[in-house]
N, C-alpha and C positions, 0 to 999 in steps of 0.2 A: 180753262185750265187744262194741259194737257203732262200726263205723271211722265217723270223720270225711271227708265228700270230700272232705279234702288227703292222707291217708291213704290211701286208691286208688291204685293206680297209672295214669299220663300213656301213653297212646297215638298215637304219632303215623301217619299213614294215609306211601308210602312221595309219595317222592317224583317226580314228572319223570325230573330227572336221577335219580335212584338205581334207576327201574328201566329210566334208557336204558344205565348202568352192568350191570345186573343179567343185557342183553341182552347186552351186546362180551361178561362175562367164562365168557356163558355159553357164546355162536358160538367164545366163548379155548380152550373146554374147561375151564377154571376149575372147583374140587370148590367145592361151598356155603361152604361152610368159607370154602373160600377169601371168594369174594365176601365171604360176611359180613363178613367179617372189615376188605376192601377199603372198601367201605359203609357200615361204623362197627353196622352192625344187629348180630344172631341170629341163625341161621342159620337159625334154625325161619321166619323173617320170610325170606327166603330163596327155602328148601325151599315154600313155600305159598308166592309165588310167583311160580314154574315153575310147580308145577303147575296154578297157578288159572291160566297160560296158555298151557298145548301143550296143542298143533292136537290135536283126539278121533281119539280110533286105532280108533272105530269107524266112522266116518263116514270113504264111501269120497269123495276129493278128483275134481273139476268136471278133464273134459283135454281140451278141446274138440277134437285130433282125433280122439282116439274116439267126438264124436260126431254124429260128419257123418259 
């Protein structure tokens, strides 16, 4: 069975507004499920976005006071 172009699922990127809302909800310590429901996206989309944009765990942050 071959699928036609119209049978493929359509995907769209997160908008800047959605990314900002994810950030705000994350700061307010909302769960991924709560964030997903609020912005109308799947929980896995929110999870990937949060994981993709978290700070590296093994990188040492620059500290000006310790560098001098």
